[in-house]
One Martini backbone bead per residue (centre of mass of N, CA, C, O) as a GRO file, in nm:
protein
  111
    1MET     BB    1   3.272  -3.911  -4.816
    2ASN     BB    2   2.973  -4.042  -4.797
    3SER     BB    3   2.804  -4.316  -4.846
    4ARG     BB    4   2.530  -4.418  -5.081
    5ARG     BB    5   2.517  -4.705  -5.007
    6VAL     BB    6   2.356  -5.006  -4.997
    7ASN     BB    7   2.405  -5.234  -4.744
    8HIS     BB    8   2.104  -5.329  -4.729
    9HIS     BB    9   1.897  -5.577  -4.890
   10PRO     BB   10   1.619  -5.778  -4.899
   11VAL     BB   11   1.727  -5.925  -5.181
   12LEU     BB   12   2.053  -5.878  -5.223
   13GLY     BB   13   2.171  -5.806  -4.950
   14ASP     BB   14   2.496  -5.798  -4.828
   15LEU     BB   15   2.747  -5.592  -4.961
   16GLU     BB   16   2.992  -5.627  -4.753
   17LYS     BB   17   3.068  -5.927  -4.868
   18GLN     BB   18   3.216  -5.799  -5.080
   19LYS     BB   19   3.484  -5.722  -5.276
   20GLN     BB   20   3.718  -5.483  -5.264
   21VAL     BB   21   3.785  -5.205  -5.487
   22LYS     BB   22   3.990  -4.989  -5.682
   23ILE     BB   23   3.912  -4.678  -5.824
   24TYR     BB   24   3.953  -4.422  -6.088
   25PHE     BB   25   3.834  -4.082  -6.103
   26ASP     BB   26   4.000  -3.838  -6.220
   27GLY     BB   27   4.239  -3.951  -6.000
   28GLN     BB   28   4.037  -4.055  -5.801
   29PRO     BB   29   3.967  -4.256  -5.530
   30TYR     BB   30   3.766  -4.548  -5.507
   31VAL     BB   31   3.510  -4.754  -5.376
   32ALA     BB   32   3.436  -5.076  -5.464
   33TYR     BB   33   3.250  -5.365  -5.597
   34GLU     BB   34   3.206  -5.649  -5.686
   35GLY     BB   35   2.951  -5.609  -5.945
   36ASP     BB   36   2.985  -5.337  -6.021
   37THR     BB   37   2.940  -5.068  -6.175
   38ILE     BB   38   3.057  -4.774  -6.255
   39ALA     BB   39   2.801  -4.618  -6.194
   40SER     BB   40   2.726  -4.738  -5.911
   41ALA     BB   41   2.992  -4.668  -5.768
   42LEU     BB   42   2.980  -4.355  -5.813
   43LEU     BB   43   2.710  -4.309  -5.697
   44ALA     BB   44   2.781  -4.413  -5.411
   45SER     BB   45   3.012  -4.169  -5.400
   46GLY     BB   46   2.858  -3.902  -5.534
   47VAL     BB   47   2.871  -3.924  -5.838
   48ARG     BB   48   2.715  -3.742  -6.120
   49THR     BB   49   2.950  -3.657  -6.316
   50LEU     BB   50   3.087  -3.794  -6.617
   51ARG     BB   51   3.031  -3.553  -6.817
   52ARG     BB   52   3.032  -3.338  -7.108
   53HIS     BB   53   2.894  -3.167  -7.325
   54GLU     BB   54   3.020  -3.100  -7.642
   55ASP     BB   55   2.875  -2.814  -7.680
   56LYS     BB   56   2.755  -2.689  -7.385
   57GLY     BB   57   2.897  -2.833  -7.105
   58THR     BB   58   2.696  -2.994  -6.977
   59PRO     BB   59   2.604  -3.212  -6.742
   60ARG     BB   60   2.663  -3.572  -6.732
   61GLY     BB   61   2.504  -3.884  -6.669
   62ILE     BB   62   2.273  -4.082  -6.547
   63TYR     BB   63   1.983  -4.208  -6.706
   64CYS     BB   64   1.886  -4.504  -6.798
   65ASN     BB   65   2.086  -4.768  -6.708
   66ILE     BB   66   2.072  -4.968  -7.010
   67GLY     BB   67   2.245  -4.853  -7.273
   68HIS     BB   68   2.086  -4.641  -7.480
   69CYS     BB   69   2.202  -4.327  -7.448
   70PHE     BB   70   2.522  -4.257  -7.369
   71GLU     BB   71   2.557  -4.051  -7.118
   72CYS     BB   72   2.788  -4.242  -6.950
   73ARG     BB   73   3.029  -4.190  -7.107
   74VAL     BB   74   3.374  -4.318  -7.093
   75ARG     BB   75   3.707  -4.358  -6.993
   76VAL     BB   76   3.889  -4.678  -7.017
   77ASN     BB   77   4.191  -4.749  -7.035
   78ASP     BB   78   4.207  -4.569  -7.309
   79LYS     BB   79   3.894  -4.613  -7.370
   80ASN     BB   80   3.642  -4.516  -7.557
   81THR     BB   81   3.314  -4.526  -7.521
   82VAL     BB   82   3.210  -4.618  -7.220
   83ARG     BB   83   2.953  -4.770  -7.049
   84ALA     BB   84   2.898  -4.737  -6.714
   85CYS     BB   85   2.621  -4.913  -6.680
   86LEU     BB   86   2.780  -5.191  -6.821
   87THR     BB   87   3.049  -5.175  -6.660
   88PRO     BB   88   3.261  -5.351  -6.479
   89VAL     BB   89   3.454  -5.345  -6.223
   90GLU     BB   90   3.810  -5.303  -6.161
   91ASN     BB   91   4.097  -5.320  -6.040
   92ASN     BB   92   4.248  -5.017  -6.100
   93MET     BB   93   4.059  -4.861  -6.258
   94ARG     BB   94   4.062  -4.611  -6.531
   95ILE     BB   95   3.869  -4.322  -6.511
   96GLU     BB   96   3.724  -4.090  -6.745
   97SER     BB   97   3.595  -3.843  -6.851
   98GLY     BB   98   3.429  -3.761  -7.108
   99THR     BB   99   3.536  -3.680  -7.414
  100SER     BB  100   3.550  -3.455  -7.644
  101LEU     BB  101   3.469  -3.356  -7.942
  102ALA     BB  102   3.538  -3.239  -8.215
  103THR     BB  103   3.403  -2.986  -8.392
  104THR     BB  104   3.394  -3.128  -8.675
  105SER     BB  105   3.199  -3.362  -8.561
  106LEU     BB  106   2.958  -3.164  -8.502
  107GLN     BB  107   2.963  -3.087  -8.833
  108GLY     BB  108   3.041  -3.375  -8.998
  109GLY     BB  109   3.329  -3.413  -8.987
  110LYS     BB  110   3.645  -3.499  -8.983
  111LEU     BB  111   3.908  -3.623  -8.762
   0.00000   0.00000   0.00000
């Protein structure tokens, strides 16, 4: 897949000078750069869907990109509810699509 990364920005500079790291999203390897958030790295790699809606199953991705909406929540290294838009990438980071909540939690029950 072709990268959608902005390689040169008039203010941010040349992104190719940053150190490359490898991340895994749902088992697939992706190239990211130090300083990327999970969301920006996946977006640059063409990934748009980060999870599925718990009730409807519709795709969810990056919405506000400032940490308010929680639409970009994913599972990182076995930790649930990590906001992809605020979390910096780390080498060999394991990221999984946001997991669905149990039906009982959707109805206000206990897990």
